[in-house]
Backbone as ProteinMPNN parsed JSONL, in Angstrom:
{"seq_chain_A": "MIVDIGCGEGALAAALRAVGGPSHRARPPGPSPQRLVGVDASVTMLGAHPRPVVLAEATRLPFAPGVFEAALAVNVLYHLDDPVSALREARRVLAPGGLFIASAIARDDSPELAEVWRRAPTPFDAEEAPGLVAAVFGTAEVERWDAALITLPDRDAVRDYLVARQVPRQAAIDAARQVRTPLPVTKRGALILANR", "coords_chain_A": {"N_chain_A": [[148.625, 108.593, 134.211], [147.355, 109.312, 137.677], [145.448, 111.275, 139.908], [145.288, 112.279, 143.254], [142.963, 113.23, 145.048], [142.733, 115.249, 147.768], [144.754, 114.371, 148.887], [146.464, 114.927, 151.329], [149.324, 113.977, 153.758], [150.271, 112.417, 151.87], [150.209, 109.507, 151.817], [149.359, 107.528, 150.437], [150.808, 107.899, 147.964], [153.676, 107.228, 149.563], [152.627, 104.559, 149.905], [152.888, 103.736, 147.564], [155.398, 104.143, 146.419], [156.735, 102.2, 148.548], [156.059, 99.53, 147.442], [157.16, 99.704, 144.668], [159.621, 100.96, 144.835], [163.106, 101.362, 144.158], [164.311, 99.089, 145.522], [163.19, 97.027, 145.134], [163.339, 94.104, 143.262], [161.419, 93.22, 140.93], [159.261, 95.529, 139.665], [155.939, 95.813, 140.78], [152.855, 95.619, 138.715], [151.538, 98.061, 138.464], [150.561, 101.728, 139.055], [153.445, 104.07, 139.076], [155.031, 105.938, 141.727], [155.742, 108.478, 140.47], [153.888, 108.779, 138.621], [151.87, 110.093, 139.766], [149.683, 112.57, 140.973], [149.364, 114.715, 143.352], [146.614, 116.103, 145.049], [145.588, 118.878, 147.044], [144.0, 120.701, 149.354], [145.074, 122.328, 151.559], [147.966, 123.764, 152.499], [149.778, 123.409, 154.281], [149.278, 120.236, 154.579], [150.166, 119.728, 152.225], [153.041, 120.358, 152.135], [154.348, 118.068, 153.313], [153.965, 116.179, 151.642], [155.11, 114.037, 148.702], [156.47, 115.345, 146.001], [154.824, 115.168, 142.596], [152.984, 118.026, 143.633], [149.437, 119.545, 143.839], [148.025, 123.01, 144.654], [144.917, 123.032, 145.451], [141.157, 122.972, 145.622], [139.082, 120.509, 146.113], [136.655, 120.674, 144.464], [137.471, 122.103, 142.738], [139.363, 121.623, 140.145], [142.574, 122.009, 138.759], [143.016, 121.224, 136.03], [143.11, 119.986, 132.794], [140.117, 118.593, 130.665], [139.957, 115.055, 130.867], [142.553, 113.932, 131.511], [143.392, 112.334, 133.197], [144.023, 108.757, 134.171], [142.914, 107.578, 136.621], [141.06, 108.469, 139.31], [141.552, 109.438, 142.64], [140.095, 109.551, 145.924], [140.126, 109.524, 148.966], [139.44, 109.017, 151.724], [138.1, 111.958, 152.052], [135.838, 113.114, 150.807], [133.948, 113.161, 152.442], [134.392, 115.433, 154.173], [133.666, 117.652, 152.984], [131.584, 120.472, 152.05], [129.782, 120.107, 149.755], [129.848, 117.479, 148.307], [129.011, 116.546, 145.678], [129.766, 118.476, 143.753], [132.575, 118.231, 143.851], [132.85, 115.178, 142.721], [131.94, 115.557, 140.567], [133.906, 117.276, 139.208], [135.843, 115.245, 139.831], [134.805, 113.654, 137.582], [135.418, 114.88, 135.283], [138.094, 115.197, 134.579], [138.807, 112.776, 134.26], [139.921, 110.605, 131.562], [137.763, 109.086, 129.183], [136.786, 105.923, 130.12], [138.095, 106.002, 132.365], [138.936, 105.308, 136.13], [137.562, 106.154, 139.087], [137.721, 105.919, 142.316], [136.448, 106.106, 145.747], [136.205, 106.416, 149.265], [134.103, 106.001, 152.194], [132.908, 107.033, 155.13], [130.914, 104.752, 157.661], [127.804, 105.815, 159.225], [127.785, 104.493, 161.918], [130.533, 103.646, 162.34], [133.176, 102.538, 164.422], [131.875, 101.582, 166.642], [132.294, 100.484, 169.282], [132.772, 102.791, 170.687], [130.788, 104.363, 170.943], [129.586, 105.501, 173.154], [130.752, 107.571, 174.006], [131.373, 108.804, 171.677], [130.138, 109.859, 168.552], [129.778, 109.825, 165.506], [128.972, 112.874, 163.566], [126.782, 113.142, 161.229], [127.434, 113.564, 157.59], [127.807, 114.813, 154.409], [128.54, 112.743, 152.682], [128.37, 110.417, 153.9], [128.999, 106.802, 154.077], [126.284, 105.694, 153.845], [125.014, 107.254, 151.881], [126.786, 107.622, 150.008], [127.149, 105.817, 147.791], [125.099, 106.013, 146.184], [125.256, 108.836, 145.546], [127.736, 109.057, 143.904], [126.768, 107.278, 141.866], [124.745, 108.804, 140.689], [126.509, 110.822, 139.569], [128.267, 109.27, 137.892], [126.797, 107.49, 136.779], [127.141, 104.613, 137.284], [127.805, 102.769, 140.054], [130.132, 100.604, 141.603], [130.082, 99.012, 144.707], [132.299, 98.068, 147.69], [131.507, 97.311, 150.812], [133.156, 97.842, 154.174], [133.337, 95.726, 157.255], [134.629, 95.347, 160.005], [136.956, 94.399, 162.972], [139.19, 96.198, 162.425], [141.326, 97.593, 163.422], [143.204, 97.935, 166.503], [143.221, 99.556, 169.384], [145.741, 99.934, 171.911], [146.283, 101.149, 174.316], [145.29, 102.971, 176.872], [146.303, 105.809, 176.228], [146.249, 105.56, 173.408], [143.581, 105.362, 173.039], [142.384, 107.611, 173.795], [143.871, 109.577, 171.715], [142.992, 108.559, 169.555], [140.105, 109.403, 169.884], [140.614, 112.319, 170.289], [141.634, 112.804, 167.933], [139.172, 112.489, 166.41], [137.535, 114.824, 167.0], [136.94, 114.983, 169.374], [136.568, 117.156, 172.659], [139.889, 117.313, 174.32], [139.951, 116.622, 177.33], [137.688, 115.403, 177.689], [137.954, 112.869, 176.222], [139.999, 112.044, 177.453], [138.763, 111.459, 179.828], [137.062, 109.496, 179.093], [138.807, 107.591, 177.714], [139.503, 106.852, 180.12], [137.6, 104.809, 181.193], [137.386, 102.742, 179.528], [138.478, 99.364, 178.333], [141.654, 98.033, 177.62], [143.485, 96.137, 175.811], [141.714, 97.735, 172.813], [139.673, 96.408, 170.393], [138.739, 97.812, 167.646], [135.751, 98.208, 165.632], [135.722, 99.113, 162.2], [133.736, 100.509, 159.892], [132.327, 101.074, 156.771], [132.504, 101.994, 153.267], [133.917, 101.411, 149.748], [133.902, 102.749, 147.15], [133.669, 102.462, 143.631], [133.719, 103.544, 140.288], [133.481, 104.233, 136.777], [134.123, 106.417, 134.123]], "CA_chain_A": [[148.559, 109.752, 135.323], [146.515, 109.256, 138.831], [145.298, 112.275, 140.844], [144.993, 111.912, 144.282], [142.195, 114.194, 145.604], [142.738, 115.246, 148.96], [146.074, 113.686, 149.359], [147.049, 115.156, 152.651], [150.35, 114.358, 153.643], [150.932, 111.318, 150.977], [149.985, 108.148, 152.541], [149.081, 106.78, 149.163], [152.203, 107.958, 147.188], [154.451, 106.568, 150.183], [152.604, 102.923, 149.765], [152.987, 103.299, 145.885], [156.934, 104.01, 146.52], [157.055, 101.177, 148.987], [155.699, 98.474, 146.271], [157.509, 99.954, 143.571], [160.81, 101.604, 144.958], [164.287, 100.466, 143.522], [164.776, 98.35, 146.698], [162.317, 95.459, 144.749], [163.704, 93.59, 142.063], [160.415, 93.463, 139.8], [157.894, 96.341, 140.092], [154.736, 95.089, 140.158], [151.913, 96.329, 137.397], [150.708, 99.22, 139.086], [151.237, 102.906, 139.044], [154.955, 104.433, 139.745], [154.673, 107.123, 142.233], [156.088, 109.434, 139.527], [152.828, 108.832, 138.116], [150.568, 110.335, 140.828], [149.797, 113.988, 141.509], [148.621, 114.884, 144.942], [145.888, 117.75, 145.164], [145.302, 119.123, 148.632], [143.892, 122.458, 149.946], [145.863, 122.822, 152.814], [149.479, 123.898, 152.196], [150.404, 122.1, 155.677], [149.605, 118.99, 154.024], [151.037, 119.569, 150.822], [154.293, 120.245, 152.623], [155.026, 116.757, 153.719], [153.705, 115.122, 150.312], [156.052, 114.118, 147.704], [155.818, 115.947, 144.705], [154.348, 116.288, 142.225], [151.466, 118.233, 144.249], [149.044, 121.139, 143.269], [147.326, 123.57, 145.824], [143.459, 123.055, 144.794], [140.241, 122.169, 146.234], [138.76, 119.265, 145.057], [135.704, 121.002, 143.534], [138.208, 123.152, 141.165], [140.828, 121.218, 139.767], [142.944, 122.866, 137.655], [143.541, 120.257, 135.172], [142.12, 120.119, 131.267], [139.623, 117.263, 130.781], [140.263, 113.724, 130.342], [144.007, 113.824, 131.516], [143.778, 111.267, 134.216], [143.646, 107.276, 133.855], [142.328, 107.374, 137.607], [140.742, 109.662, 140.278], [140.829, 108.859, 144.179], [139.374, 110.475, 146.794], [140.322, 108.788, 149.832], [138.948, 109.754, 153.126], [138.248, 113.386, 152.084], [134.38, 114.059, 150.352], [132.744, 113.819, 153.812], [134.735, 116.941, 154.858], [133.112, 118.782, 151.931], [130.145, 120.803, 152.395], [129.302, 119.989, 148.412], [131.074, 116.457, 147.642], [128.636, 116.28, 144.554], [130.84, 119.611, 142.826], [134.152, 117.104, 143.532], [132.486, 114.274, 142.177], [131.78, 116.015, 138.992], [135.481, 117.498, 138.694], [136.813, 114.004, 139.198], [134.817, 112.827, 136.286], [135.859, 115.703, 134.274], [139.359, 115.252, 134.591], [139.092, 111.297, 133.797], [139.899, 110.265, 130.238], [137.123, 108.276, 128.82], [136.87, 104.787, 130.734], [139.01, 106.31, 133.856], [138.54, 104.453, 137.145], [137.084, 106.636, 140.107], [137.59, 105.398, 143.58], [136.368, 107.166, 147.066], [135.978, 105.85, 150.558], [133.08, 106.694, 152.827], [132.827, 105.911, 156.78], [129.553, 104.688, 157.84], [127.747, 106.343, 160.649], [127.715, 103.466, 163.19], [131.841, 103.284, 162.446], [133.521, 102.607, 165.664], [130.593, 101.073, 167.388], [132.901, 100.238, 170.693], [133.164, 104.094, 171.428], [129.361, 105.022, 170.607], [128.685, 106.022, 174.488], [131.576, 108.946, 174.04], [131.841, 109.595, 170.337], [129.235, 109.368, 167.342], [130.16, 110.692, 164.213], [127.995, 113.611, 162.928], [126.197, 112.821, 159.665], [128.074, 114.109, 156.779], [126.86, 114.849, 153.05], [129.134, 111.813, 152.214], [128.408, 108.847, 154.396], [128.749, 105.41, 153.474], [125.088, 105.192, 153.789], [124.46, 108.023, 150.934], [127.882, 108.084, 149.18], [127.301, 105.061, 146.442], [123.892, 106.77, 145.402], [125.952, 110.197, 145.054], [128.607, 108.62, 143.091], [126.042, 106.582, 140.429], [124.183, 110.106, 140.145], [127.434, 111.675, 138.512], [129.117, 108.701, 137.235], [126.326, 106.618, 135.854], [126.831, 103.759, 138.05], [128.966, 102.479, 140.983], [130.231, 99.339, 142.493], [130.437, 99.172, 146.253], [132.446, 96.881, 148.499], [131.786, 97.566, 152.236], [133.736, 96.677, 154.801], [132.492, 95.868, 158.75], [135.424, 94.365, 160.589], [137.907, 95.089, 163.681], [140.55, 96.795, 161.34], [142.896, 98.454, 164.548], [143.216, 97.859, 167.874], [143.788, 100.634, 170.459], [146.576, 99.261, 172.304], [146.33, 101.317, 175.688], [144.574, 104.303, 177.195], [146.749, 106.808, 175.391], [145.865, 105.527, 172.13], [142.267, 105.674, 172.845], [142.475, 109.376, 173.969], [144.64, 110.16, 170.673], [141.917, 108.027, 168.666], [139.279, 110.242, 170.089], [141.076, 113.993, 170.316], [141.441, 112.908, 166.525], [137.532, 112.911, 165.965], [137.465, 115.952, 167.457], [136.507, 114.958, 171.024], [137.605, 117.532, 173.496], [140.939, 116.671, 174.871], [139.645, 116.433, 178.518], [136.478, 114.196, 177.469], [138.53, 111.956, 175.62], [141.17, 111.329, 178.309], [137.905, 110.859, 180.659], [136.541, 108.325, 177.83], [139.821, 106.7, 177.643], [139.955, 106.072, 181.675], [136.73, 103.911, 181.134], [137.449, 101.581, 178.466], [139.303, 98.203, 178.921], [142.635, 97.707, 176.885], [143.557, 96.644, 174.042], [140.296, 97.96, 172.527], [139.778, 96.377, 169.158], [137.752, 98.864, 167.071], [135.346, 97.992, 164.053], [135.588, 100.07, 161.184], [132.57, 100.243, 159.049], [132.45, 101.79, 155.553], [132.497, 101.573, 151.736], [134.573, 101.95, 148.628], [132.83, 103.176, 145.884], [134.252, 102.494, 142.547], [132.821, 104.05, 139.176], [134.285, 104.562, 135.593], [133.82, 107.437, 133.148]], "C_chain_A": [[147.431, 109.331, 136.291], [146.405, 110.737, 139.427], [144.918, 111.815, 142.126], [144.596, 112.926, 145.124], [142.347, 114.385, 147.054], [143.858, 114.416, 149.166], [146.962, 113.7, 150.584], [148.486, 114.941, 152.772], [151.017, 113.005, 152.474], [151.069, 110.055, 151.373], [149.79, 107.34, 151.265], [150.479, 106.755, 148.413], [153.568, 107.148, 147.994], [154.236, 104.598, 150.057], [153.059, 102.599, 148.452], [154.673, 103.055, 145.746], [157.171, 102.726, 147.379], [156.997, 99.833, 148.055], [156.558, 98.767, 145.058], [158.963, 100.723, 143.353], [161.881, 100.722, 144.441], [164.724, 99.402, 144.471], [164.229, 96.658, 145.95], [162.797, 95.15, 143.353], [162.911, 93.708, 140.821], [159.16, 94.384, 140.447], [156.809, 95.857, 139.833], [154.016, 95.929, 139.278], [151.312, 97.359, 138.006], [151.511, 100.582, 138.978], [152.529, 103.359, 139.665], [154.463, 105.538, 140.558], [155.096, 108.42, 141.59], [154.781, 109.976, 138.753], [151.456, 109.519, 138.685], [150.719, 111.524, 140.989], [148.706, 114.17, 142.435], [147.914, 116.087, 144.635], [145.797, 117.545, 146.585], [144.866, 120.75, 148.46], [144.36, 122.898, 150.741], [147.568, 122.546, 152.076], [150.424, 123.101, 153.08], [150.662, 120.877, 154.984], [150.423, 118.588, 152.911], [152.673, 119.784, 151.197], [154.928, 119.001, 152.865], [154.637, 115.887, 152.735], [154.986, 115.105, 149.26], [155.957, 114.536, 146.734], [156.048, 115.001, 143.309], [153.155, 116.82, 143.016], [151.219, 119.53, 143.808], [148.276, 121.414, 144.675], [146.009, 123.818, 144.874], [142.501, 122.757, 145.821], [139.508, 121.357, 145.222], [137.378, 119.705, 144.44], [135.857, 122.124, 142.626], [139.422, 122.491, 140.969], [141.018, 121.82, 138.883], [143.808, 122.186, 136.888], [142.264, 120.375, 134.114], [141.542, 118.742, 131.574], [140.297, 116.272, 130.486], [141.985, 113.682, 130.522], [144.473, 112.706, 132.404], [143.185, 109.781, 133.874], [142.724, 107.182, 135.11], [142.434, 108.476, 138.59], [140.653, 108.974, 141.504], [140.57, 109.862, 144.822], [139.048, 109.648, 147.998], [140.269, 109.192, 151.229], [138.968, 111.32, 153.03], [136.566, 114.037, 151.407], [133.647, 114.203, 151.701], [133.485, 114.928, 154.573], [134.162, 117.699, 154.031], [131.878, 119.099, 152.335], [129.162, 120.231, 150.81], [130.017, 118.708, 147.924], [130.22, 116.404, 146.004], [129.418, 117.073, 143.572], [132.225, 118.69, 142.914], [134.131, 116.439, 142.795], [132.564, 114.547, 140.522], [133.18, 117.012, 138.55], [136.068, 116.018, 138.317], [136.555, 113.333, 138.13], [135.114, 113.74, 135.11], [137.229, 115.587, 133.806], [139.642, 113.739, 134.484], [139.051, 111.548, 132.446], [138.706, 109.117, 130.373], [137.601, 106.627, 129.426], [137.764, 104.809, 132.078], [138.188, 105.722, 135.014], [138.462, 105.793, 138.227], [136.789, 105.684, 141.188], [137.426, 106.442, 144.888], [136.407, 106.247, 148.161], [135.023, 106.705, 151.395], [132.952, 106.04, 154.263], [131.319, 106.286, 156.809], [129.465, 105.429, 159.262], [127.714, 105.946, 161.799], [129.385, 103.275, 163.028], [132.133, 103.578, 163.753], [132.649, 102.316, 166.669], [130.908, 101.047, 169.116], [132.892, 101.648, 171.809], [131.972, 104.831, 171.162], [129.265, 105.941, 171.967], [129.654, 107.523, 174.478], [131.964, 109.684, 172.84], [130.819, 108.885, 169.321], [129.731, 110.318, 166.445], [128.908, 111.605, 163.517], [127.692, 113.233, 161.511], [127.211, 113.876, 158.875], [127.147, 113.864, 155.12], [127.565, 113.356, 152.018], [129.397, 110.497, 152.919], [128.672, 107.697, 153.692], [127.308, 104.936, 153.164], [124.582, 105.791, 152.426], [125.557, 108.06, 149.682], [127.82, 106.83, 147.398], [125.866, 105.643, 145.47], [124.486, 108.354, 144.815], [126.846, 109.937, 143.365], [128.178, 107.944, 141.45], [125.38, 108.045, 139.767], [124.993, 110.786, 138.963], [127.93, 110.877, 137.586], [128.136, 107.863, 135.981], [125.696, 105.117, 136.584], [128.045, 103.533, 139.008], [128.848, 101.354, 141.657], [130.314, 99.66, 143.85], [130.984, 98.092, 146.966], [132.452, 97.923, 149.907], [132.65, 96.871, 153.035], [132.988, 97.357, 156.589], [133.672, 95.118, 159.592], [136.597, 95.317, 161.645], [139.031, 95.342, 163.153], [141.757, 97.166, 162.362], [142.325, 97.99, 165.845], [143.966, 99.092, 168.691], [144.8, 99.694, 171.552], [146.744, 99.574, 174.043], [145.677, 102.824, 175.94], [144.764, 105.53, 176.379], [146.191, 106.684, 173.982], [144.402, 105.706, 171.878], [142.019, 107.221, 172.925], [143.228, 109.709, 172.422], [143.142, 109.416, 169.676], [140.725, 109.4, 168.932], [139.148, 111.686, 169.678], [140.948, 113.834, 168.503], [139.933, 113.05, 165.67], [136.999, 113.843, 166.437], [136.67, 116.121, 168.997], [137.351, 115.897, 171.698], [138.271, 116.79, 174.379], [140.796, 116.181, 176.217], [138.438, 115.202, 178.566], [137.267, 113.288, 176.953], [139.648, 111.427, 176.348], [140.021, 110.793, 179.514], [137.251, 109.583, 180.233], [137.484, 107.208, 178.186], [139.957, 106.027, 179.092], [138.806, 104.789, 181.768], [136.383, 102.957, 180.392], [138.4, 100.814, 178.818], [140.128, 98.037, 177.443], [143.135, 96.808, 176.683], [142.183, 96.466, 173.779], [140.372, 97.603, 170.872], [138.612, 97.285, 168.768], [137.386, 98.576, 165.612], [135.141, 99.305, 163.58], [134.618, 99.604, 160.605], [132.693, 101.546, 158.119], [132.432, 101.353, 154.499], [133.303, 102.191, 150.843], [133.989, 102.1, 147.693], [134.002, 103.321, 144.56], [133.351, 102.695, 141.185], [133.994, 104.205, 137.892], [133.572, 105.349, 134.893], [133.246, 106.911, 131.875]], "O_chain_A": [[146.424, 108.944, 135.697], [147.451, 111.385, 139.374], [144.144, 110.858, 142.124], [145.386, 113.53, 145.848], [141.971, 113.378, 147.655], [143.548, 113.502, 149.931], [147.856, 112.908, 150.88], [149.144, 115.618, 151.982], [152.229, 112.801, 152.401], [152.165, 109.512, 151.236], [150.302, 106.224, 151.347], [151.152, 105.731, 148.293], [154.398, 106.543, 147.315], [155.081, 103.703, 150.086], [153.527, 101.504, 148.14], [155.182, 102.099, 145.161], [157.991, 102.007, 146.807], [158.006, 99.13, 148.02], [156.626, 97.781, 144.325], [159.44, 101.047, 142.265], [161.69, 99.517, 144.277], [165.685, 98.755, 144.054], [164.706, 95.543, 146.164], [162.628, 95.929, 142.414], [163.406, 94.159, 139.788], [158.383, 94.101, 141.359], [156.577, 95.432, 138.701], [154.525, 97.023, 139.032], [150.094, 97.256, 137.86], [152.733, 100.657, 138.85], [152.712, 103.013, 140.832], [153.469, 106.13, 140.138], [154.8, 109.459, 142.179], [154.582, 111.127, 138.366], [150.329, 109.486, 138.191], [151.883, 111.874, 141.188], [147.515, 113.875, 142.336], [148.457, 117.021, 144.045], [145.879, 116.49, 147.214], [145.272, 121.642, 147.715], [144.175, 124.108, 150.865], [148.091, 121.619, 151.458], [151.415, 122.423, 152.808], [151.782, 120.421, 154.755], [151.095, 117.582, 152.687], [153.493, 119.298, 150.419], [156.125, 118.913, 152.592], [154.963, 114.713, 152.916], [155.716, 116.081, 149.084], [154.99, 113.996, 146.198], [157.041, 114.339, 143.008], [152.22, 116.022, 143.093], [152.024, 120.405, 143.489], [147.97, 120.588, 145.536], [145.972, 124.533, 143.873], [142.914, 122.302, 146.888], [139.371, 121.466, 144.004], [136.934, 118.79, 143.747], [135.047, 122.818, 142.012], [140.439, 122.788, 141.595], [140.152, 122.264, 138.128], [145.03, 122.337, 136.897], [141.081, 120.663, 134.298], [142.034, 117.913, 132.339], [141.313, 116.452, 129.814], [142.632, 113.364, 129.524], [145.606, 112.225, 132.41], [142.065, 109.63, 133.385], [141.628, 106.695, 134.832], [143.401, 109.215, 138.775], [139.867, 108.035, 141.627], [140.762, 111.008, 144.414], [137.944, 109.123, 148.135], [141.243, 109.735, 151.75], [139.706, 111.969, 153.772], [136.223, 115.213, 151.534], [132.911, 115.141, 152.007], [133.036, 115.254, 155.672], [134.135, 118.835, 154.507], [131.115, 118.301, 152.878], [127.954, 120.007, 150.889], [130.859, 118.909, 147.049], [131.0, 116.19, 145.076], [129.782, 116.486, 142.553], [132.865, 118.531, 141.874], [135.006, 116.499, 141.932], [133.087, 113.913, 139.606], [133.25, 117.391, 137.381], [136.529, 115.604, 137.253], [137.365, 112.593, 137.57], [135.032, 113.274, 133.974], [137.491, 115.883, 132.64], [140.826, 113.435, 134.634], [138.365, 112.462, 131.99], [138.616, 108.376, 131.352], [138.725, 106.206, 129.151], [138.068, 103.801, 132.716], [136.962, 105.63, 134.945], [139.451, 106.522, 138.148], [135.901, 104.832, 141.139], [138.153, 107.426, 145.025], [136.709, 105.102, 147.827], [135.076, 107.934, 151.355], [132.904, 104.833, 154.5], [130.676, 107.255, 156.405], [130.34, 105.642, 160.102], [127.63, 106.718, 162.755], [129.684, 102.458, 163.899], [131.639, 104.542, 164.337], [132.789, 102.978, 167.697], [130.134, 101.42, 169.997], [132.958, 101.698, 173.037], [132.116, 106.053, 171.145], [128.868, 107.098, 171.832], [129.153, 108.528, 174.982], [132.599, 110.736, 172.779], [130.667, 107.666, 169.242], [130.041, 111.479, 166.712], [127.965, 111.024, 162.979], [128.626, 113.047, 160.731], [127.703, 114.851, 159.443], [126.243, 113.085, 154.817], [127.148, 113.041, 150.904], [130.301, 109.697, 152.68], [128.49, 107.773, 152.477], [127.081, 103.995, 152.403], [123.82, 105.092, 151.758], [125.245, 108.458, 148.56], [128.316, 107.062, 146.296], [125.787, 105.619, 144.242], [124.109, 108.856, 143.756], [126.665, 110.4, 142.239], [128.786, 107.993, 140.38], [125.492, 108.339, 138.577], [124.567, 111.177, 137.876], [128.142, 111.355, 136.472], [128.439, 107.643, 134.808], [124.567, 104.627, 136.567], [129.14, 104.046, 138.779], [127.821, 100.999, 142.236], [130.695, 100.807, 144.087], [130.294, 97.072, 146.984], [133.121, 98.944, 150.066], [132.965, 95.692, 152.874], [132.516, 98.416, 157.001], [133.334, 93.952, 159.797], [137.025, 96.441, 161.385], [139.974, 94.613, 163.459], [142.948, 97.027, 162.081], [141.147, 97.735, 166.095], [145.143, 99.422, 168.543], [144.306, 98.628, 171.917], [147.133, 98.757, 174.877], [145.673, 103.68, 175.054], [143.847, 106.203, 175.908], [145.698, 107.671, 173.435], [143.96, 106.102, 170.799], [141.454, 107.861, 172.039], [142.513, 110.64, 172.052], [142.359, 110.231, 169.186], [140.618, 110.285, 168.083], [138.23, 112.236, 169.071], [140.27, 114.628, 167.852], [139.724, 113.592, 164.585], [135.771, 113.831, 166.354], [136.059, 117.06, 169.507], [138.575, 115.811, 171.595], [137.789, 115.905, 175.087], [141.525, 115.216, 176.448], [138.394, 114.285, 179.386], [137.134, 112.418, 177.814], [140.24, 110.432, 175.931], [140.323, 109.771, 180.132], [136.947, 108.711, 181.046], [137.171, 106.171, 178.77], [140.418, 104.897, 179.254], [139.145, 103.798, 182.414], [135.316, 102.348, 180.465], [139.265, 101.272, 179.565], [139.545, 97.932, 176.363], [143.445, 96.32, 177.77], [141.486, 95.541, 174.196], [141.003, 98.341, 170.115], [137.646, 97.462, 169.51], [138.149, 98.612, 164.646], [134.642, 100.284, 164.136], [134.415, 98.39, 160.642], [133.022, 102.678, 158.475], [132.332, 100.126, 154.477], [133.509, 103.399, 150.964], [133.337, 101.096, 147.405], [134.955, 104.101, 144.542], [132.329, 102.022, 141.047], [135.204, 104.276, 138.107], [132.356, 105.159, 134.897], [132.947, 107.686, 130.966]]}, "name": "protein", "num_of_chains": 1, "seq": "MIVDIGCGEGALAAALRAVGGPSHRARPPGPSPQRLVGVDASVTMLGAHPRPVVLAEATRLPFAPGVFEAALAVNVLYHLDDPVSALREARRVLAPGGLFIASAIARDDSPELAEVWRRAPTPFDAEEAPGLVAAVFGTAEVERWDAALITLPDRDAVRDYLVARQVPRQAAIDAARQVRTPLPVTKRGALILANR"}
């Protein structure tokens, strides 16, 4: 079983369904969607997520110790005031040898938009996240990314990208008017892996 901590609306569950669904003749060797448990603190997010789901905080997982083969925390730990407590909980619910995977965004993500938007530092940025994971799990493997992974095709997409990053709507509209599109955006961050 896999626990998806901070599962949101279920993007991971949907991806697993896509590769392992009934329309494929041979299912790849990976987790089936039925073996994935989504956990989120938002009732709204869980409403859109396929079952099974559990309403819970990442810092207080309602599971017995050692019940999961893997724990994922994708794009969630930087939202927490105390990501170390969530890391300890993830470790607690992992079976011996279980895999933990987290993602973290770098402070200098999306440099093309630096004049109008800069991420506020968080307790789980890509710069500190590997050390925090290693402190809880003993060691951590890090895979960094730094590439133009998305392209914003027009000014509306630039506006929406900025609004999703908490830029006030009018400021996002004004900023979008100043950029040339399509705009490739460099995504920077890290994937952190550890075993219990």
